[in-house]
Short mmCIF file of the C-alpha atoms (twelve columns), coordinates in Angstrom:
data_MODEL
# 
_entry.id   MODEL 
# 
loop_
_atom_site.group_PDB 
_atom_site.id 
_atom_site.type_symbol 
_atom_site.label_atom_id 
_atom_site.label_alt_id 
_atom_site.label_comp_id 
_atom_site.label_asym_id 
_atom_site.label_seq_id 
_atom_site.Cartn_x 
_atom_site.Cartn_y 
_atom_site.Cartn_z 
_atom_site.pdbx_PDB_model_num 
ATOM 1   C CA . MET A 1   190.286 86.692  97.125  1 
ATOM 2   C CA . LYS A 2   192.374 88.792  94.738  1 
ATOM 3   C CA . LYS A 3   195.275 90.816  96.088  1 
ATOM 4   C CA . ILE A 4   196.295 94.341  95.103  1 
ATOM 5   C CA . LEU A 5   199.515 96.089  96.126  1 
ATOM 6   C CA . VAL A 6   199.246 99.894  96.255  1 
ATOM 7   C CA . ALA A 7   202.487 101.918 96.432  1 
ATOM 8   C CA . ASP A 8   202.297 105.699 96.785  1 
ATOM 9   C CA . ASP A 9   204.277 108.023 99.050  1 
ATOM 10  C CA . ASP A 10  201.468 110.614 99.221  1 
ATOM 11  C CA . GLU A 11  199.311 109.630 102.194 1 
ATOM 12  C CA . LEU A 12  196.152 111.421 101.054 1 
ATOM 13  C CA . GLU A 13  196.267 110.097 97.491  1 
ATOM 14  C CA . ARG A 14  197.100 106.615 98.717  1 
ATOM 15  C CA . ALA A 15  194.154 106.674 101.121 1 
ATOM 16  C CA . ALA A 16  191.829 107.945 98.377  1 
ATOM 17  C CA . LEU A 17  192.792 105.096 96.065  1 
ATOM 18  C CA . VAL A 18  192.491 102.487 98.815  1 
ATOM 19  C CA . ASP A 19  189.000 103.758 99.685  1 
ATOM 20  C CA . ILE A 20  187.956 103.265 96.056  1 
ATOM 21  C CA . LEU A 21  189.377 99.745  95.935  1 
ATOM 22  C CA . LYS A 22  187.780 98.709  99.228  1 
ATOM 23  C CA . THR A 23  184.326 99.051  97.703  1 
ATOM 24  C CA . GLU A 24  185.037 95.673  96.124  1 
ATOM 25  C CA . PRO A 25  184.684 93.049  98.906  1 
ATOM 26  C CA . ASP A 26  186.720 90.414  97.029  1 
ATOM 27  C CA . TRP A 27  189.840 92.555  96.832  1 
ATOM 28  C CA . GLN A 28  192.502 92.477  99.518  1 
ATOM 29  C CA . VAL A 29  194.648 95.636  99.494  1 
ATOM 30  C CA . THR A 30  198.245 95.814  100.744 1 
ATOM 31  C CA . ILE A 31  199.777 99.261  101.228 1 
ATOM 32  C CA . ALA A 32  203.366 100.396 100.633 1 
ATOM 33  C CA . ASN A 33  204.526 103.921 101.473 1 
ATOM 34  C CA . ASP A 34  207.165 104.014 98.728  1 
ATOM 35  C CA . GLY A 35  208.838 101.952 96.025  1 
ATOM 36  C CA . GLN A 36  211.368 100.412 98.402  1 
ATOM 37  C CA . MET A 37  208.631 99.169  100.713 1 
ATOM 38  C CA . ALA A 38  206.789 97.690  97.729  1 
ATOM 39  C CA . LEU A 39  209.948 95.896  96.609  1 
ATOM 40  C CA . ASN A 40  210.508 94.568  100.121 1 
ATOM 41  C CA . ALA A 41  206.979 93.158  100.181 1 
ATOM 42  C CA . LEU A 42  207.604 91.381  96.885  1 
ATOM 43  C CA . CYS A 43  210.941 90.123  98.209  1 
ATOM 44  C CA . ASP A 44  209.150 88.652  101.202 1 
ATOM 45  C CA . GLY A 45  206.905 86.610  98.931  1 
ATOM 46  C CA . LEU A 46  203.861 88.808  98.282  1 
ATOM 47  C CA . ARG A 47  202.377 87.978  94.881  1 
ATOM 48  C CA . PRO A 48  199.452 90.291  94.181  1 
ATOM 49  C CA . GLN A 49  197.225 89.887  91.162  1 
ATOM 50  C CA . LEU A 50  197.777 93.594  90.468  1 
ATOM 51  C CA . CYS A 51  200.326 96.227  91.507  1 
ATOM 52  C CA . LEU A 52  199.321 99.899  91.447  1 
ATOM 53  C CA . PHE A 53  202.452 102.061 91.519  1 
ATOM 54  C CA . ASP A 54  202.735 105.829 91.614  1 
ATOM 55  C CA . VAL A 55  205.267 107.066 89.050  1 
ATOM 56  C CA . ARG A 56  207.022 109.517 91.370  1 
ATOM 57  C CA . MET A 57  208.183 108.062 94.688  1 
ATOM 58  C CA . PRO A 58  211.325 108.490 96.795  1 
ATOM 59  C CA . LYS A 59  214.022 105.808 97.039  1 
ATOM 60  C CA . ILE A 60  212.688 103.810 94.082  1 
ATOM 61  C CA . SER A 61  210.305 105.454 91.602  1 
ATOM 62  C CA . GLY A 62  207.437 103.582 90.025  1 
ATOM 63  C CA . LEU A 63  209.238 103.549 86.685  1 
ATOM 64  C CA . GLU A 64  212.466 102.209 88.167  1 
ATOM 65  C CA . LEU A 65  210.596 99.600  90.200  1 
ATOM 66  C CA . LEU A 66  208.772 98.443  87.096  1 
ATOM 67  C CA . GLN A 67  212.042 98.230  85.142  1 
ATOM 68  C CA . ARG A 68  213.573 96.050  87.833  1 
ATOM 69  C CA . MET A 69  210.531 93.800  87.961  1 
ATOM 70  C CA . ARG A 70  210.492 93.266  84.193  1 
ATOM 71  C CA . ARG A 71  214.127 92.197  84.256  1 
ATOM 72  C CA . ASP A 72  213.685 89.718  87.087  1 
ATOM 73  C CA . PRO A 73  212.485 86.207  86.160  1 
ATOM 74  C CA . SER A 74  210.389 85.816  89.320  1 
ATOM 75  C CA . LEU A 75  208.596 89.168  88.996  1 
ATOM 76  C CA . LYS A 76  208.443 89.956  85.300  1 
ATOM 77  C CA . GLU A 77  204.975 88.474  84.731  1 
ATOM 78  C CA . LEU A 78  203.246 90.441  87.501  1 
ATOM 79  C CA . HIS A 79  200.481 92.771  86.354  1 
ATOM 80  C CA . VAL A 80  201.166 96.461  86.998  1 
ATOM 81  C CA . ALA A 81  199.084 99.585  86.472  1 
ATOM 82  C CA . VAL A 82  200.512 103.049 87.059  1 
ATOM 83  C CA . THR A 83  199.019 106.036 88.864  1 
ATOM 84  C CA . SER A 84  200.156 109.545 87.999  1 
ATOM 85  C CA . ALA A 85  199.112 113.126 87.390  1 
ATOM 86  C CA . THR A 86  201.463 113.496 84.446  1 
ATOM 87  C CA . ARG A 87  200.307 113.443 80.853  1 
ATOM 88  C CA . ASP A 88  203.860 113.592 79.524  1 
ATOM 89  C CA . ARG A 89  203.966 111.613 76.307  1 
ATOM 90  C CA . ASP A 90  207.544 110.338 76.709  1 
ATOM 91  C CA . THR A 91  206.820 109.038 80.203  1 
ATOM 92  C CA . ILE A 92  203.704 107.223 79.051  1 
ATOM 93  C CA . ILE A 93  205.562 105.668 76.092  1 
ATOM 94  C CA . ALA A 94  208.353 104.459 78.410  1 
ATOM 95  C CA . LEU A 95  205.769 102.852 80.683  1 
ATOM 96  C CA . SER A 96  203.887 101.237 77.824  1 
ATOM 97  C CA . LYS A 97  207.103 99.555  76.675  1 
ATOM 98  C CA . LEU A 98  207.252 97.930  80.107  1 
ATOM 99  C CA . ARG A 99  203.842 96.301  79.529  1 
ATOM 100 C CA . ILE A 100 201.671 98.149  82.001  1 
ATOM 101 C CA . ASP A 101 198.041 97.053  82.288  1 
ATOM 102 C CA . GLY A 102 196.642 100.536 82.793  1 
ATOM 103 C CA . TYR A 103 197.333 104.193 83.462  1 
ATOM 104 C CA . LEU A 104 195.236 105.827 86.210  1 
ATOM 105 C CA . LEU A 105 195.213 109.620 86.173  1 
ATOM 106 C CA . LYS A 106 195.247 111.766 89.295  1 
ATOM 107 C CA . PRO A 107 193.242 113.292 90.865  1 
ATOM 108 C CA . TYR A 108 191.120 110.172 91.001  1 
ATOM 109 C CA . ASP A 109 187.664 110.020 89.506  1 
ATOM 110 C CA . ALA A 110 186.241 107.228 91.685  1 
ATOM 111 C CA . PRO A 111 183.783 105.687 89.183  1 
ATOM 112 C CA . LYS A 112 186.340 105.704 86.353  1 
ATOM 113 C CA . ILE A 113 189.119 104.309 88.521  1 
ATOM 114 C CA . LEU A 114 186.913 101.536 89.870  1 
ATOM 115 C CA . ALA A 115 185.683 100.590 86.404  1 
ATOM 116 C CA . THR A 116 189.220 100.507 85.022  1 
ATOM 117 C CA . VAL A 117 190.584 98.348  87.847  1 
ATOM 118 C CA . GLN A 118 187.556 96.031  87.656  1 
ATOM 119 C CA . GLN A 119 188.256 95.480  83.975  1 
ATOM 120 C CA . ILE A 120 191.929 94.717  84.645  1 
ATOM 121 C CA . MET A 121 191.197 92.403  87.574  1 
ATOM 122 C CA . ALA A 122 188.540 90.477  85.660  1 
ATOM 123 C CA . ALA A 123 191.159 89.366  83.158  1 
ATOM 124 C CA . ILE A 124 193.667 88.191  85.795  1 
ATOM 125 C CA . PRO A 125 193.357 84.642  87.162  1 
ATOM 126 C CA . VAL A 126 193.901 83.965  90.859  1 
ATOM 127 C CA . VAL A 127 197.127 81.966  91.231  1 
ATOM 128 C CA . ASP A 128 198.581 81.337  94.667  1 
ATOM 129 C CA . VAL A 129 202.372 81.085  94.605  1 
ATOM 130 C CA . PRO A 130 203.898 79.208  97.561  1 
ATOM 131 C CA . VAL A 131 206.267 81.502  99.397  1 
ATOM 132 C CA . ALA A 132 208.850 78.718  99.523  1 
ATOM 133 C CA . LEU A 133 209.100 78.821  95.748  1 
ATOM 134 C CA . VAL A 134 209.709 82.579  95.590  1 
ATOM 135 C CA . ARG A 135 213.339 83.666  95.276  1 
ATOM 136 C CA . ASN A 136 214.313 86.117  97.977  1 
ATOM 137 C CA . LEU A 137 215.434 89.215  96.109  1 
ATOM 138 C CA . LEU A 138 217.068 90.581  99.249  1 
ATOM 139 C CA . ALA A 139 219.831 87.984  98.893  1 
ATOM 140 C CA . LYS A 140 222.895 89.583  97.332  1 
ATOM 141 C CA . THR A 141 224.143 88.399  93.963  1 
ATOM 142 C CA . VAL A 142 227.588 88.905  92.462  1 
ATOM 143 C CA . LEU A 143 228.317 88.388  88.780  1 
ATOM 144 C CA . VAL A 144 231.913 87.195  88.335  1 
ATOM 145 C CA . VAL A 145 233.238 87.828  84.823  1 
ATOM 146 C CA . GLU A 146 236.633 86.212  84.236  1 
ATOM 147 C CA . ASP A 147 237.916 84.232  81.247  1 
ATOM 148 C CA . ASP A 148 240.723 82.491  83.150  1 
ATOM 149 C CA . GLU A 149 239.218 79.370  84.728  1 
ATOM 150 C CA . MET A 150 241.708 79.126  87.598  1 
ATOM 151 C CA . GLU A 151 241.436 82.795  88.556  1 
ATOM 152 C CA . ARG A 152 237.629 82.638  88.319  1 
ATOM 153 C CA . ALA A 153 237.550 79.576  90.578  1 
ATOM 154 C CA . ALA A 154 239.871 81.239  93.090  1 
ATOM 155 C CA . LEU A 155 237.720 84.372  93.213  1 
ATOM 156 C CA . CYS A 156 234.506 82.375  93.616  1 
ATOM 157 C CA . ALA A 157 236.102 80.393  96.450  1 
ATOM 158 C CA . ILE A 158 236.802 83.659  98.280  1 
ATOM 159 C CA . ILE A 159 233.247 84.940  97.756  1 
ATOM 160 C CA . LYS A 160 231.775 81.679  99.085  1 
ATOM 161 C CA . THR A 161 233.408 82.361  102.454 1 
ATOM 162 C CA . GLU A 162 231.246 85.476  102.822 1 
ATOM 163 C CA . PRO A 163 227.690 84.505  103.872 1 
ATOM 164 C CA . GLY A 164 224.647 85.908  102.101 1 
ATOM 165 C CA . TRP A 165 226.058 86.030  98.579  1 
ATOM 166 C CA . GLU A 166 225.005 84.070  95.505  1 
ATOM 167 C CA . ILE A 167 227.470 83.734  92.616  1 
ATOM 168 C CA . VAL A 168 226.732 83.842  88.906  1 
ATOM 169 C CA . GLU A 169 229.685 83.158  86.602  1 
ATOM 170 C CA . ALA A 170 230.446 84.388  83.087  1 
ATOM 171 C CA . THR A 171 233.547 83.602  81.050  1 
ATOM 172 C CA . SER A 172 233.445 86.705  78.830  1 
ATOM 173 C CA . GLY A 173 232.147 90.248  78.651  1 
ATOM 174 C CA . ILE A 174 229.761 89.232  75.878  1 
ATOM 175 C CA . GLY A 175 228.394 86.393  77.985  1 
ATOM 176 C CA . ALA A 176 227.952 88.702  80.968  1 
ATOM 177 C CA . LEU A 177 226.021 91.255  78.902  1 
ATOM 178 C CA . ALA A 178 223.769 88.493  77.589  1 
ATOM 179 C CA . ARG A 179 222.943 87.385  81.132  1 
ATOM 180 C CA . LEU A 180 222.156 90.940  82.193  1 
ATOM 181 C CA . ARG A 181 219.892 91.522  79.211  1 
ATOM 182 C CA . GLU A 182 218.079 88.261  79.940  1 
ATOM 183 C CA . GLY A 183 217.033 89.648  83.313  1 
ATOM 184 C CA . LEU A 184 219.903 89.054  85.747  1 
ATOM 185 C CA . TRP A 185 220.247 91.980  88.158  1 
ATOM 186 C CA . PRO A 186 223.328 91.487  90.369  1 
ATOM 187 C CA . ASP A 187 224.199 93.691  93.306  1 
ATOM 188 C CA . LEU A 188 227.792 93.720  92.073  1 
ATOM 189 C CA . CYS A 189 229.698 92.844  88.909  1 
ATOM 190 C CA . LEU A 190 233.309 91.760  89.453  1 
ATOM 191 C CA . ILE A 191 234.900 91.916  86.021  1 
ATOM 192 C CA . ASP A 192 238.362 91.187  84.707  1 
ATOM 193 C CA . LEU A 193 239.899 94.008  82.692  1 
ATOM 194 C CA . ARG A 194 241.572 91.866  80.042  1 
ATOM 195 C CA . MET A 195 239.308 89.447  78.181  1 
ATOM 196 C CA . PRO A 196 238.973 88.406  74.525  1 
ATOM 197 C CA . GLN A 197 236.168 89.754  72.282  1 
ATOM 198 C CA . LEU A 198 234.833 92.241  74.829  1 
ATOM 199 C CA . ASP A 199 237.173 93.402  77.578  1 
ATOM 200 C CA . GLY A 200 236.283 95.001  80.895  1 
ATOM 201 C CA . LEU A 201 236.425 98.528  79.514  1 
ATOM 202 C CA . GLY A 202 234.141 97.639  76.608  1 
ATOM 203 C CA . PHE A 203 231.739 95.908  78.992  1 
ATOM 204 C CA . LEU A 204 231.610 99.017  81.192  1 
ATOM 205 C CA . GLN A 205 230.987 101.291 78.226  1 
ATOM 206 C CA . GLN A 206 228.037 99.197  77.070  1 
ATOM 207 C CA . VAL A 207 226.580 98.960  80.574  1 
ATOM 208 C CA . ARG A 208 226.794 102.725 81.131  1 
ATOM 209 C CA . ALA A 209 225.190 103.376 77.738  1 
ATOM 210 C CA . ASP A 210 222.201 101.162 78.592  1 
ATOM 211 C CA . SER A 211 219.334 103.105 80.192  1 
ATOM 212 C CA . ILE A 212 218.401 100.158 82.412  1 
ATOM 213 C CA . LEU A 213 221.825 98.718  83.240  1 
ATOM 214 C CA . GLN A 214 223.705 101.997 83.665  1 
ATOM 215 C CA . LYS A 215 223.378 102.065 87.472  1 
ATOM 216 C CA . LEU A 216 224.896 98.631  88.048  1 
ATOM 217 C CA . ARG A 217 227.813 98.521  90.460  1 
ATOM 218 C CA . VAL A 218 230.920 97.299  88.679  1 
ATOM 219 C CA . MET A 219 234.261 96.572  90.308  1 
ATOM 220 C CA . VAL A 220 237.310 95.842  88.170  1 
ATOM 221 C CA . LEU A 221 239.947 93.172  88.813  1 
ATOM 222 C CA . SER A 222 243.294 93.527  87.097  1 
ATOM 223 C CA . GLY A 223 247.051 93.319  87.455  1 
ATOM 224 C CA . GLU A 224 247.255 96.627  85.577  1 
ATOM 225 C CA . LYS A 225 248.780 99.592  87.443  1 
ATOM 226 C CA . ASP A 226 249.125 101.967 84.489  1 
ATOM 227 C CA . ARG A 227 247.452 105.262 85.404  1 
ATOM 228 C CA . GLU A 228 246.437 105.987 81.811  1 
ATOM 229 C CA . LYS A 229 244.478 102.741 81.654  1 
ATOM 230 C CA . ILE A 230 242.764 103.266 85.000  1 
ATOM 231 C CA . ILE A 231 241.531 106.821 84.302  1 
ATOM 232 C CA . PRO A 232 238.953 105.741 81.657  1 
ATOM 233 C CA . LEU A 233 237.563 103.241 84.154  1 
ATOM 234 C CA . SER A 234 237.157 105.892 86.841  1 
ATOM 235 C CA . ARG A 235 235.257 108.084 84.389  1 
ATOM 236 C CA . LEU A 236 232.805 105.222 83.882  1 
ATOM 237 C CA . GLY A 237 231.947 105.152 87.569  1 
ATOM 238 C CA . ILE A 238 233.571 101.954 88.802  1 
ATOM 239 C CA . ALA A 239 232.843 100.981 92.402  1 
ATOM 240 C CA . GLY A 240 236.463 99.999  93.037  1 
ATOM 241 C CA . TYR A 241 239.640 98.526  91.621  1 
ATOM 242 C CA . LEU A 242 241.196 95.326  92.980  1 
ATOM 243 C CA . LEU A 243 244.656 94.173  91.989  1 
ATOM 244 C CA . LYS A 244 245.340 90.568  91.004  1 
ATOM 245 C CA . PRO A 245 245.957 88.144  92.499  1 
ATOM 246 C CA . ALA A 246 242.796 88.856  94.484  1 
ATOM 247 C CA . ASN A 247 243.397 89.436  98.183  1 
ATOM 248 C CA . PRO A 248 240.707 87.520  100.147 1 
ATOM 249 C CA . ASP A 249 240.387 90.165  102.874 1 
ATOM 250 C CA . LYS A 250 239.938 92.962  100.359 1 
ATOM 251 C CA . VAL A 251 237.367 91.033  98.324  1 
ATOM 252 C CA . ARG A 252 235.368 90.239  101.460 1 
ATOM 253 C CA . ALA A 253 235.632 93.852  102.626 1 
ATOM 254 C CA . ALA A 254 234.203 95.028  99.294  1 
ATOM 255 C CA . LEU A 255 231.287 92.599  99.601  1 
ATOM 256 C CA . ARG A 256 230.560 93.725  103.153 1 
ATOM 257 C CA . GLU A 257 230.618 97.374  102.106 1 
ATOM 258 C CA . ILE A 258 227.911 96.693  99.543  1 
ATOM 259 C CA . SER A 259 225.796 94.381  101.697 1 
ATOM 260 C CA . GLY A 260 226.073 96.586  104.771 1 
ATOM 261 C CA . ALA A 261 227.326 93.656  106.842 1 
ATOM 262 C CA . PRO A 262 229.553 94.532  109.800 1 
ATOM 263 C CA . PRO A 263 233.194 93.478  109.676 1 
ATOM 264 C CA . PRO A 264 234.012 90.277  111.556 1 
ATOM 265 C CA . THR A 265 235.022 90.625  115.191 1 
ATOM 266 C CA . PRO A 266 238.740 89.899  115.331 1 
ATOM 267 C CA . ALA A 267 240.142 87.434  117.827 1 
ATOM 268 C CA . PRO A 268 241.752 89.199  120.802 1 
ATOM 269 C CA . ALA A 269 245.287 88.410  119.698 1 
ATOM 270 C CA . ALA A 270 244.715 88.831  115.979 1 
ATOM 271 C CA . ALA A 271 245.506 91.928  113.977 1 
ATOM 272 C CA . PRO A 272 242.460 93.606  112.390 1 
ATOM 273 C CA . ALA A 273 241.659 92.483  108.861 1 
ATOM 274 C CA . ALA A 274 242.713 94.809  106.073 1 
ATOM 275 C CA . VAL A 275 239.841 96.665  104.461 1 
ATOM 276 C CA . ALA A 276 241.647 98.738  101.854 1 
ATOM 277 C CA . VAL A 277 241.040 98.394  98.154  1 
ATOM 278 C CA . ALA A 278 244.295 97.685  96.329  1 
ATOM 279 C CA . PRO A 279 246.279 100.891 95.847  1 
ATOM 280 C CA . VAL A 280 246.190 102.695 92.535  1 
ATOM 281 C CA . PRO A 281 247.901 105.947 91.540  1 
ATOM 282 C CA . ALA A 282 246.935 108.673 94.013  1 
ATOM 283 C CA . ASP A 283 246.053 111.270 91.404  1 
ATOM 284 C CA . VAL A 284 243.416 109.206 89.595  1 
ATOM 285 C CA . PRO A 285 240.048 110.880 90.285  1 
ATOM 286 C CA . GLY A 286 237.093 108.797 91.424  1 
ATOM 287 C CA . VAL A 287 238.909 105.500 92.090  1 
ATOM 288 C CA . ALA A 288 239.400 104.040 95.551  1 
ATOM 289 C CA . ASN A 289 243.076 104.027 96.405  1 
ATOM 290 C CA . SER A 290 243.565 103.925 100.116 1 
ATOM 291 C CA . THR A 291 241.375 102.872 102.989 1 
ATOM 292 C CA . SER A 292 237.859 102.074 101.928 1 
ATOM 293 C CA . VAL A 293 235.627 100.683 99.269  1 
ATOM 294 C CA . PRO A 294 233.682 103.632 97.789  1 
ATOM 295 C CA . ALA A 295 229.911 103.655 97.894  1 
ATOM 296 C CA . ALA A 296 228.375 103.171 94.470  1 
ATOM 297 C CA . PRO A 297 225.118 104.726 93.228  1 
ATOM 298 C CA . GLU A 298 222.034 102.722 94.223  1 
ATOM 299 C CA . VAL A 299 220.735 100.328 91.708  1 
ATOM 300 C CA . THR A 300 217.594 99.395  90.531  1 
ATOM 301 C CA . PRO A 301 217.475 96.553  91.489  1 
ATOM 302 C CA . SER A 302 217.941 98.160  91.627  1 
ATOM 303 C CA . THR A 303 218.038 96.092  95.177  1 
# 
C-alpha cells in the first residue's frame, strides 16, 4: 500500500482532498493540520511515497517545509506535490527549483486532481524504510565553528554534558558554510569571531544573505569586548554573545533556552546555576547583556 501525507491547515479543503484520494483503495492517507505537524510526523519516521503540502500554512509554510526537507539528507529525496490557489509566477518558479512533482490548483477539480496524483504515484516505487534507520530530526544539533583545536575541544566537552544535543564540528567559517550548503541544518551555530579566511562576522553576513540559511540561530564566542565590534554582530541578528573562555553554566543555559529544557534542580545547599549570557556593553542594541539568553527567530528547520 502506498502512503500519502496531506498537510493543510484549512479543514474543509483538507477534507475535500482526502475524499478524492480515498477513492483509490491502495492509498493510505495520513493527515497533518499544519506544516509543523507534518514535520513531526516525518521526524517520527513516517516515509510516505508522496507528500501533498499546502503552500500557505501557519508555523511552517509549505515552501519553508519543502526547503528544509531538500536540505536534509534523510528527507531530500521524498516526493512532494504542492496544493495552492495562487498562480503567482515567482512562487511557482521557487517551488519548481525545489523539485516538486506536481502543482495542484485550488479549488479542487476532483477528476483532474485524481488523474494528476495517479500519474505521480504510478512513477514512485514502494520502498519501506525501517524506522530504526531514520534520523530523528527532533534531536537538537549544534554546529561548533572554532579554528583553535583546544578551545573547540573544551567547548564540545561542555556541550556533551547537556543531554539531547548532537555536535558537528567545523574548523573554519568556510568549512561551516560548506556543511550548511550540503544540507546540514543545525538548531544553533556557535561560532568563533576571529578565524582565518572567513571570520565570524563574514560567516554571519553570508548566512543572512542566503534566502534559505538566513533564519539560522547563530551565537558568537569571543574574548572581544569592544562595543564597536559587537554592534555589527547585533545588527545581523545574533542569538547571543558568550565571552571566552566559555563558562560551562552559561553555555548549558543557552542550549536549554533553545531546546526548551528546564534548568536542572539545584541541590538544597547549592547556589542556583548562573544563567546569564556574558556581559557586553549595556548600550548595544539587540545583544543579550544581562540575565537571559534571547529568543531567536524560528528556523526552518527550520526545527
